C-alpha positions as CSV (number, residue, x, y, z in Angstrom):
1,M,98.6,77.9,88.6
2,K,98.2,75.9,91.8
3,R,101.7,76.7,93.0
4,R,101.4,80.4,92.0
5,L,98.1,80.7,93.8
6,L,99.3,78.9,96.9
7,L,102.6,80.8,97.3
8,C,101.1,84.1,96.4
9,T,98.1,83.6,98.8
10,M,100.5,82.8,101.6
11,G,102.8,85.7,100.7
12,A,99.9,88.2,100.3
13,T,98.5,87.1,103.7
14,V,101.9,87.8,105.3
15,L,102.1,91.2,103.5
16,S,98.6,92.3,104.5
17,T,99.2,91.7,108.3
18,G,101.3,93.3,110.9
19,S,103.5,96.3,110.6
20,H,104.2,95.8,106.9
21,A,100.5,96.4,106.0
22,Q,101.0,100.2,105.9
23,A,104.6,100.6,104.7
24,K,105.8,99.5,101.2
25,P,106.7,95.9,102.1
26,V,109.8,94.2,100.7
27,V,109.7,90.6,99.6
28,A,112.9,88.7,99.4
29,Y,112.7,86.0,96.7
30,L,115.4,83.4,96.9
31,A,115.6,80.9,94.0
32,A,117.8,77.8,94.1
33,R,118.4,77.7,90.4
34,S,118.9,80.3,87.7
35,P,116.8,82.8,85.6
36,K,117.6,80.6,82.6
37,T,115.8,77.6,84.1
38,D,113.3,79.2,86.5
39,A,112.3,82.7,85.1
40,H,108.9,81.3,84.5
41,L,108.5,80.6,88.3
42,L,109.4,84.2,89.1
43,A,107.0,85.5,86.4
44,A,104.2,83.3,87.8
45,F,104.9,84.6,91.3
46,L,104.9,88.2,90.3
47,E,101.6,87.6,88.4
48,G,100.1,86.0,91.4
49,L,101.1,88.9,93.6
50,K,99.6,91.3,91.0
51,E,96.3,89.3,91.2
52,A,96.4,89.7,95.0
53,G,96.8,93.5,94.6
54,Y,100.6,93.8,94.9
55,V,102.6,95.2,92.0
56,D,106.4,95.1,92.2
57,G,107.7,98.7,92.1
58,Q,104.4,100.2,93.0
59,N,103.1,99.0,96.4
60,V,105.7,96.2,97.1
61,T,109.4,95.7,96.3
62,V,110.5,92.2,95.3
63,N,114.2,91.7,95.7
64,V,115.2,88.6,93.6
65,H,118.3,86.5,94.3
66,W,119.4,83.5,92.3
67,A,121.7,80.8,93.7
68,D,122.4,79.4,90.2
69,S,122.3,75.8,91.5
70,R,125.1,76.5,93.9
71,Y,123.3,74.9,96.8
72,E,126.2,75.4,99.2
73,S,125.6,79.2,98.8
74,L,122.0,79.0,99.9
75,P,122.6,79.4,103.7
76,P,124.8,82.5,103.4
77,M,122.4,84.0,100.8
78,A,119.4,83.4,103.0
79,K,121.2,84.9,106.0
80,E,122.1,88.0,104.0
81,L,118.5,88.4,102.8
82,A,117.1,87.9,106.4
83,E,119.5,90.6,107.6
84,S,117.9,93.0,105.2
85,K,114.6,92.6,107.2
86,P,112.1,91.9,104.4
87,A,108.4,91.5,105.3
88,V,108.6,87.9,104.0
89,L,111.2,85.6,102.6
90,V,110.0,83.4,99.7
91,A,112.1,80.4,98.8
92,V,111.7,78.7,95.5
93,G,113.2,75.8,93.6
94,A,114.3,73.1,96.0
95,N,113.7,71.8,99.5
96,Q,117.2,73.1,100.4
97,V,116.4,76.7,99.7
98,G,113.3,76.6,101.9
99,L,115.2,75.0,104.8
100,A,118.1,77.5,104.4
101,A,115.6,80.4,104.5
102,K,113.9,79.0,107.6
103,A,117.3,78.5,109.3
104,A,118.3,82.1,108.5
105,T,115.7,83.8,110.6
106,Q,113.8,83.5,113.8
107,S,111.4,86.4,113.1
108,I,110.7,86.8,109.4
109,P,107.9,84.7,107.8
110,V,109.2,82.2,105.3
111,V,107.1,80.9,102.5
112,F,108.3,77.9,100.5
113,G,107.0,74.8,98.8
114,V,108.6,71.3,99.2
115,G,108.5,68.1,97.3
116,A,108.0,66.1,100.5
117,D,105.9,66.2,103.6
118,P,106.2,69.8,104.8
119,V,105.7,68.9,108.4
120,D,108.7,66.5,108.2
121,Q,110.7,69.2,106.4
122,L,110.0,71.9,108.9
123,D,110.9,69.9,112.1
124,P,110.9,66.1,112.0
125,A,111.4,65.9,115.8
126,H,108.5,68.1,116.7
127,G,106.2,68.0,113.7
128,A,105.9,71.7,113.1
129,D,107.7,75.0,113.1
130,A,107.6,76.0,116.8
131,A,107.9,79.7,116.0
132,G,104.9,79.5,113.7
133,R,106.7,81.6,111.0
134,A,107.3,79.1,108.2
135,L,104.5,78.3,105.7
136,A,105.1,75.4,103.5
137,A,103.1,73.1,101.2
138,A,103.8,69.8,99.6
139,L,103.9,70.2,95.8
140,D,103.6,67.6,93.1
141,G,106.4,68.7,90.8
142,A,105.3,66.7,87.8
143,E,101.8,68.1,87.9
144,L,103.0,71.7,88.6
145,E,105.5,71.5,85.8
146,R,102.8,70.3,83.4
147,E,100.5,73.2,84.5
148,T,103.4,75.7,84.1
149,R,104.0,74.5,80.5
150,L,100.3,74.7,79.8
151,G,100.0,78.1,81.2
152,R,97.4,77.2,83.8
């Protein structure tokens, strides 16, 4: 619940601002693992968007891409998604996917959770994303997994 609320709140904030507020926005959802292991994360994300007033296929389009734990494919996948010019790029499943998404664009907002200090993950040398386009939060994986299993 906390992860869904956090990611969806950040994503909905991005969707409701700027030029994407009037057009049907596109969300690029890049997952590090597979639907077999992480379908529950996508379902939680879509439910959170719905709670924020965004329904896939109605007033937002969510393009989902799975890396199937092929971490070496994350940078080219993120680049391809960024080239499609979505309103926001959501990266789920591992620190690497968030960092690949952030590296793939200089203009598209990127939303991702990390298992470490997000400031260090964004830019250890400068302490933040200088462009101000990456939103990240440190997540306690054990607590979130427990909440996911419990349906909270």
